[in-house]
C-alpha positions in Angstrom: 113.0 97.3 120.8 109.6 95.8 120.4 106.9 98.0 118.7 103.9 97.0 120.8 101.6 99.0 118.4 102.5 96.8 115.5 100.6 93.5 114.8 102.5 90.8 116.7 100.8 87.5 115.7 101.3 84.0 117.0 99.9 81.2 114.7 99.3 77.9 116.6 99.1 74.6 114.7 100.3 71.6 116.8 99.1 68.8 114.6 99.9 66.8 111.5 102.2 67.6 108.5 99.5 68.2 106.0 97.5 70.5 108.2 100.6 72.5 109.0 101.5 72.9 105.3 97.9 74.2 104.7 98.6 76.9 107.3 101.6 78.3 105.4 99.6 81.0 103.6 98.8 82.7 106.9 102.2 84.3 107.7 102.5 85.5 104.1 99.1 87.1 103.9 99.4 88.7 107.4 102.8 90.2 106.5 101.4 91.5 103.2 98.4 93.0 104.9 100.2 94.6 107.9 103.5 96.2 107.1 106.0 95.8 109.9 104.1 93.0 111.6 105.9 90.3 113.6 104.7 86.7 112.9 105.6 83.6 114.9 104.4 80.1 114.6 103.9 77.5 117.4 104.2 73.9 116.3 105.4 70.5 117.5 109.2 70.0 117.0 108.8 67.5 114.2 106.9 70.0 112.1 109.4 72.9 112.7 111.1 72.2 109.3 107.9 73.3 107.4 108.6 76.9 108.3 112.4 76.9 108.1 113.7 79.5 105.5 110.2 81.0 105.3 110.7 84.7 104.8 107.3 85.6 106.4 108.0 83.8 109.7 110.1 85.7 112.3 110.2 83.0 114.9 109.4 79.3 115.4 108.3 78.1 118.8 108.0 74.4 119.6 105.6 73.3 122.3 106.2 69.5 122.8 107.4 69.8 126.4 104.3 71.7 127.5 101.9 69.3 125.7 103.7 66.4 127.5 103.2 68.2 130.8 106.9 68.3 131.6 107.7 70.1 134.9 108.5 73.7 134.5 107.3 73.9 130.9 104.3 76.2 131.7 106.4 78.8 133.3 109.0 78.6 130.5 106.5 79.2 127.7 104.5 81.7 129.7 107.6 83.8 130.2 108.7 83.5 126.6 105.2 84.5 125.3 105.1 87.5 127.7 108.5 88.6 126.5 107.5 88.5 122.8 104.4 90.7 123.6 102.0 89.1 121.1 98.7 91.0 120.7 97.1 88.3 118.5 97.0 84.5 118.6 95.4 82.4 115.9 94.6 78.9 117.2 93.9 76.7 114.2 93.3 73.6 116.2 91.4 73.8 119.5 93.7 72.7 122.3 92.7 73.3 125.9 96.2 73.4 127.4 97.5 75.8 124.8 94.4 77.9 125.2 95.1 78.4 128.9 98.7 79.2 128.2 97.8 81.9 125.7 95.3 83.3 128.1 97.8 83.4 131.0 100.4 85.0 128.7 98.1 88.0 128.3 97.6 87.9 124.6 94.7 90.3 124.1 93.0 89.0 121.0 92.9 85.2 120.7 91.0 83.7 117.7 90.0 80.1 117.6 87.9 77.6 115.7 84.5 76.4 116.9 82.8 76.9 120.2 84.6 75.0 123.0 83.7 75.6 126.6 87.4 76.4 127.5 87.5 79.0 124.7 84.2 80.6 125.9 85.4 81.0 129.6 88.7 82.6 128.4 87.0 85.0 126.0 88.3 83.6 122.8 86.9 85.0 119.6 85.6 82.1 117.6 85.3 81.5 113.9 82.6 79.0 112.8 83.0 76.6 109.9 79.2 76.5 109.7 79.1 72.7 109.6 81.2 72.9 106.4 78.3 74.3 104.3 79.3 75.4 101.8 82.3 73.0 101.7 85.5 74.9 101.2 89.2 74.0 101.3 90.9 73.5 104.6 93.5 76.2 103.8 90.6 78.7 103.2 89.1 77.8 106.5 92.4 78.4 108.1 92.6 81.8 106.5 89.3 82.7 108.1 91.1 83.3 111.3 93.4 85.8 109.7 90.4 87.4 108.1 88.9 87.8 111.6 91.9 90.1 112.4 91.5 92.2 109.2 93.2 90.2 106.4 91.1 90.3 103.3 93.1 87.9 101.1 91.8 84.8 99.5 95.2 83.7 98.3 95.7 80.3 100.1 98.6 79.0 97.9 100.8 76.9 100.1 104.6 77.3 100.2 107.7 75.5 101.5 111.0 77.4 101.0 114.2 75.6 100.3 117.6 77.2 100.9 120.1 77.6 98.1 122.1 74.7 99.4 119.0 72.5 99.5 118.2 73.4 95.9 121.7 72.2 94.9 121.1 69.0 96.8 117.8 68.5 94.9 119.7 69.0 91.6 122.3 66.5 92.6 119.6 64.0 93.7 117.8 64.4 90.4 121.1 63.9 88.5 121.8 60.7 90.5 118.4 59.2 90.0 117.7 60.3 86.4 121.1 60.8 84.8 119.6 60.6 81.3 116.8 63.1 82.0 114.2 60.5 82.8 110.9 61.5 84.5 111.1 60.8 88.3 107.9 59.4 89.8 107.7 59.5 93.6 105.6 56.9 95.4 104.5 57.4 99.0 103.1 54.2 100.3 102.0 54.9 103.9 99.5 57.4 105.3 99.6 57.0 109.1 96.0 55.8 109.0 94.9 59.4 108.4 92.8 58.7 105.3 91.7 56.0 102.8 94.7 54.3 101.2 95.7 51.4 99.0 97.2 48.4 100.6 101.1 48.4 100.5 101.1 45.5 98.0 99.1 47.5 95.5 101.8 50.2 95.6 104.4 47.5 95.1 102.5 46.4 92.0 102.6 50.0 90.7 106.3 50.2 91.3 107.0 47.0 89.5 104.8 48.1 86.6 106.7 51.3 86.2 110.2 50.2 87.2 111.2 48.9 83.7 109.3 51.6 81.8 111.4 53.5 79.4 112.1 57.1 80.5 110.8 56.6 84.0 112.6 56.4 87.3 111.0 55.6 90.7 111.7 57.1 94.2 109.9 55.7 97.2 109.6 58.6 99.7 108.7 56.7 102.8 111.6 56.5 105.3 110.6 53.1 106.7 108.3 50.4 105.5 107.3 46.8 106.6 110.1 44.3 106.1 108.2 42.3 103.4 107.6 45.5 101.4 111.3 46.6 101.8 112.4 43.3 100.2 110.0 43.7 97.3 111.2 47.2 96.3 114.9 46.5 96.8 116.9 48.6 94.4 114.4 51.4 94.2 115.8 54.9 95.1 115.0 56.0 98.7 115.4 59.2 100.7 117.1 60.0 104.0 115.6 60.7 107.4 114.1 64.1 108.3 111.5 66.4 106.9 114.0 68.6 105.1 115.5 65.6 103.3 111.9 64.7 102.3 111.4 68.2 101.0 114.6 68.1 99.0 113.6 64.8 97.5 110.1 65.9 96.7 111.3 69.0 95.0 113.3 66.9 92.5 110.3 64.8 91.4 108.2 65.2 88.3 105.1 63.7 90.0 104.3 62.3 93.5 101.7 59.6 93.8 100.2 59.1 97.3 97.0 59.0 99.4 95.7 62.3 100.8 98.5 62.7 103.3 101.2 65.1 104.4 103.8 64.5 101.7 101.1 65.2 99.0 100.6 68.7 100.5 104.4 69.2 100.9 105.0 68.3 97.3 102.3 70.8 96.2 103.9 73.5 98.4 107.1 72.9 96.5 105.4 73.2 93.1 105.6 69.5 92.2 102.8 67.7 90.4 100.7 65.3 92.5 98.3 62.4 91.8 96.4 61.9 95.0 93.9 59.2 96.0 90.7 60.5 97.4 87.4 59.4 98.9 84.3 61.2 97.8 82.9 61.6 101.4 82.9 65.3 102.3 85.3 65.0 105.2 87.9 63.2 102.9 87.1 64.9 99.6 89.4 66.9 97.3 87.2 69.9 97.8 88.4 70.0 101.4 91.9 68.4 101.1 93.3 68.7 97.6 96.9 69.8 97.3 97.4 73.5 96.6 99.7 75.7 94.6 100.7 73.0 92.0 99.4 71.0 89.1 97.2 68.7 91.2 95.5 65.6 89.8 93.4 63.2 91.8 91.7 59.9 91.4 88.4 58.7 93.1 86.7 55.3 93.2 83.7 54.8 90.9 80.3 55.9 92.4 79.0 52.4 92.3 82.0 51.1 94.2 81.3 53.6 97.1 77.6 52.7 97.1 78.2 49.0 97.5 81.7 48.5 99.0 82.1 51.4 101.4 83.2 50.2 104.9 81.6 53.3 106.4 85.0 54.2 107.9 87.2 56.1 105.5 90.4 55.1 107.5 89.4 51.4 106.9 89.0 51.8 103.2 91.7 50.3 100.9 89.9 50.8 97.6 90.2 47.1 97.1 88.0 44.9 94.9 87.9 47.4 92.0 87.8 50.8 93.8 91.2 52.2 92.7 93.6 49.7 91.1 97.3 49.8 90.3 96.4 49.6 86.6 94.2 52.7 86.8 97.0 54.6 88.6 99.7 53.7 86.2 97.4 54.7 83.3 96.9 58.1 84.9 100.6 58.5 85.7 101.6 58.0 82.1 98.9 60.4 80.9 100.1 63.1 83.3 103.8 62.9 82.5 103.5 62.4 78.7 
């Protein structure tokens, strides 16, 4: 029996891994604020594992077929949302197709970000980011939508929850990689072109510098890499396919080194130390995108480098020619784990 007077909240976040991890505080804070509330999340299928085993999430809904405009998908999701009788929807990423679906499903209070025309004509309550002034963390901006429905919390610590079996898998993975209690350093090489990042060969250089260091073991957390890179890191520990396998491997690390990308946020949500490469531009800065909930370290290029070498496109920046070098990163790694 559905209690229609209780808060029944749908959180919608159909985008990238890091963004989705940064939305994990919302179910927790909504549940803590509103006793007896029902909280569901709507995500793409690949991101579903982020919310598995989450004690604050009652239902996970995937939306891929509707976003791909598959025949019959509107009616299927419309019927499902009607049956679940949501009275709140929090749309953390403006999406016109999803906006119309939520409107048609009769969800009374829909809260979105910004001021899109399709939100205005469907009477969406909008939360402004005020042109990012003052600049706050993305997870804090996400929590603004929950605040608009009465949540007063400023606890935006991220969380990913492992099952007991996965925790045992992580222990076994750690024993296999570091049988003598060595420190395990994770290296994530790729970024999906979502942020500034080192060239792959610079990561290879880091791996080679650390590979023979006493008391250190290396795990590369990318599932696939270019063939020439694969050859150069032959013999380094790798992980299996799937996000849950990634989470298990990340949880076994002492430190993850990466650009500002999804695995960095996932590691933080698992309580693992991170060393993250950042660009000082506001849209890419640690003030907006730093990992949360862990011992987070970051490294930026020198000011003079950005003043003279910046390509004006963060996604095109590789920190080359002295911005961030393998030597600087290895120095920071050893300082963090000592």
